[in-house]
N, C-alpha and C positions, 0 to 999 in steps of 0.2 A: 561480356560483363553486363551490358545494358539489358540483354535478353534474360539473363538470370534474375536481375532486379525486377523486370517486368513480370516474370513468372511468379514471384513471391508477393506481388502487390495484393494488399487486403481490400476489403469492401470500402467504398466511400460512404460518407454520411448520407448522401442522397440515395444510394442504393439500399442502405439499411432502412431508411425511412420508407422507401417504396415497398420493400418486403414486409415491413410492419403494417403498412396500409393494406396490403393484399391480405395478410393474415386477419386483420380486423374485419375486412369486408366478408371474408369467408366465415368467420365466427358469427358475424351478424346474420348471415344467411342460414347457418346451421343451428344456432341456438333456438330460434322459434320452432324449427322442425323437431328438434330434440324435446322441447317443451311439449309440443303437441303429442309426440309419441308417449311421453310420460303421462300426460292427462288421459290419453286413450287407454293406457295400461291400467291406470287407477280406476277408470270407468269399468273395465272388464273385471277388476277385482271386486268392485261394488256390485256388479251384476251377479258374480259368483256368490257373494255374501248374501244377497237377498234371496237367492235360490236356497241357500242353507237355512235361512230363516223360514222359508216356505216349507221345507222338508220338516222342520221342527213343528210348524203349525199343523201339518198333516199327521205327524206322530201323536200330537195331543189329541186330534180328532179320533184317530184309530184307537187310542186308549180310553176314550170317553164316549163310546157309542155314537161316533160321528158328530159329536157336538163341536161347533165352532168355538174357539177359545173366547171367553168374554172380552169385549173391547176395553172396558174400564170398570173397576169396582170401587164405588165410594166406600169410605171407612166403615159406615154403619152396616153395609152389606157384607163386608169382610167379617165383621164381628158376628153378624147373624148366622153366616154360614160356617163360622169357625175355620176359616181358611188357614193353612199352615205352610205358606211358601217359605223357602229357606234360602239363606246365603250358602255359598260353597262350604263354609265351615260348619254347617248344620244348624246354626242359630236361626230361629224362626223370625221372619219379618213381621212385626206386629202391625195391626191396623193403626191408623193415625187419627185418633179422635179429635185432634185439634186442627185437622186439615182445613185450609181456608184461613187459618189464623197464623200462618207462618210455619206450620208443621208439614213436612213433605209426606205425601201418600205414596211411599215407595212400592207397596204391594198393589197399587191401583192399576198401573199400566200393564201391558202384555209382557214386558221384557223379562222380569224376574220369574214369570210363569213359564216362559219358553226356554230360558237359558239352560235349565237342567237337560232339556232335549238336545242341546248343542254342547254338552260337556262343559258348560260355563265358559265357552270360548267367547269372551267379550268382543274380540276383534270382528266377529261376525256382525255385531250390532253397533260397534263403536270405531270402525276403521278410520273414519275421517279425523279422529282426535289425535292420531299419532302418539298415543300414550300406551305402549305395549305392556307396561309393568302393572299387571293385574293386582299383585300384592300391595303396591303403592296405592292404587285406587281404593282398595279395601281399608288399608291402614289409615288413609286420609278421611275415612268415613263418607266416601262419595257414592254410596249406594243410590243416592238420589239422582246423581248424574247418569248412572247406568239406567235407572228407571225412566227418567223423564226426557233424556236427550239422546236416544239411539239414532242411528243413521236413517232408519226407516220408520215412517208412521203407519199405523194400522188404520184401516177403514172402520174405525171403532164404532161409530154411530150405527152403521148399517150392516156390519158383520160382527156377530157376537153380542153387540149391544152395549150401551152405556147404562150401568146398573146403579139404581138408587133405591132407598126405602120410601115407599108410598103408603098412604092410608087406603085400605080396602075394607069397606064395611066395618070400620072402627078398629081394624087391625093393621099394624105396620108390617108390610111384606116387601121383599125385593121385587123390583120390576124394572125392565129396561125401557129407556126412552123410546118413544114412537111405537110403543106396544100396540096402541090402538089408534093409529093415524087415520085421518080422513082424506080420501081422494075423491075427485068428481067421478060420477058414474059415466061410463062410456055411452055414447049415443047423443040424444038431443040435448042442447043447452037447457039448463034449468032442471035437469033430472035430479033425483035424490042422490045425495052423496053416499059413499059406502065406507065402512070402517074396515081396516085391514092392517096387519102388522107388516111393516116394510123392512123388518130386520131379519137377516139370515141367522137362524139359531143352529142349524144343522147343515153339514156339508151336502147332505142328500137333497136339500132344498134348492141348491144352486142350479139354475137352468141354463145359464150361459157362462159356463166355467172358463171358457177361453177369453171372455170379455170382462168379467167382474174383477175389479182391483181389490187385492187383499192388503198388500203393503206397497209403499211408494216412498222414494226419497222425500223428506219433509223437513220443514223448519217453521218456527213461529215468526210471522212477519206482521209489522204494523201496516196500516194502509199505505199504498204506494204501488209503483210499477216495478216488476222484477223480470229479468231474463234469466240470470243465474246468480248465485251467491258465492261468496268466498268459500273455499273448500272446507275451512275449519269452523264455519258458522254452526252453532249448536243445533242438533237435530231436534225432532219432536216425536213423542211416542204415538201421536195420532196424525191423521191427515183428513181434511174435510173435502167434500165435493163442492162444485160451484154453488149449489144450494143445499142448505140444511132446512128441511121442511120447505117453507116458502120464502126463507130469508137468504138473500144473496150473500155469498162469502167472497168469491173472486170470479173474474171473468177475463176474456181477452181484452187487451188494452184498446180503448177507443182511438188512441193516437197511432196505433200500429195495427189496423184491422187485417192487413195481409200477412202479418207475421205471427204464426201460431206459437212462437216460443215466448212471447211477451204476455205476462198476465198482470192484471190490476187487482190488488187486494183491497177489498171494500170495507167501509166502516159500518158500524151499527148492526152487527151480525149476531147470531146465536152463539158464536164461538169467539171468545176474547181472551188473549190475542188469538189471531187466526192461524191455524197450522195448515199450510198449503203445500202442494207439490213444488219442489225446487230442483234445479239442475246443478249438481256438483261436477267439477272437473271439465265438463264439455258443454254445459248448458242443457243437457238432457237429464231427465229423472230416471232412476232405475225403478222399474215397476214389476211387481209380481202378481200374476193372475191366479184365479182359483184352481185352474187345471195344472198349476205348477210351473208353467213356462214364464220366463222373465225376459224383458227387453228394455230398451231405452226409449223414452217418449219425451217429446217437447212438452213441458208442463201445460202449455196452452192447448195441446191436442187432447187433454183430458177433460174438456168442458162437457162432454157427453155424459149426461146423468145415468145412462144405461151402463156405464163403466163402474158405477158406484152403488147402484140400488138394484137388487136382484129382480124386483117386479117392475122396474121402470120400462114403459113401453114406447118412450120417445126420448130424444136427446135432451129436451127441456123439461123433463118430468119434475113435478113439484107435488107436495102434499101439505096438509095442515096437521099441526100437533093434535 
């Protein structure tokens, strides 16, 4: 009788608590690993998405005599050229004559120009937002978000160019920024400066295609230090190099000189707010190069100006406007 009772004995409270403790420890060990796997998976999705954007960029060039898609079009340029970019429903995106006074310039950035080459698959440019309902985005009138806050910023100042209307011999014509930049002559100090365009207008001009950055994970950041950002921080349609002309934008953090993943966003630049490389998911930025290959880079590893400016002959290259 006693043996039968012993055989049916249940778990004691202590035994149950021990089992629960073991399960909790195992979960504590497994959850970070599972989180890491998820982040690496999302990073791979981001790399695949930036490759698709690069393919669309090349399709545009192939259809336009090897021209690099313009980096940014100010409203007056859109009006002058009578551009006719469209929403998926066929409606034309109008220029924004009031841009700068609260009216968004939806047709200015690269996004709505390249989306037709991606069958309007907004997840290729908006994957971080976790908002897969394209119709909802359109119905909410959020074309501005699609335009201004994609996952990837374009090297817009130095590839394609930032276009505005300028006075030329009494006539207003479109011209891109840094059209006629000044750089020091090679050779002895004090030599005469030379004028040159530092902007790539044609894919055929690119001489270091495996090094020149075309698109990069990007976000607008106020001055401060950054290693990575929250995954859902809004992106930016452009990204700037460490220097624009001779004005510093961002650099390696002086507090962490041996850590290339830490950058310091600087104040008083030509770009305000500053759109810089950022690392989503893993602390690494997704980067697409002119030859079509994509990889992940620590943002601080992109301080070499040769990665941003086609004619740059040194990592610390600068020019004057």
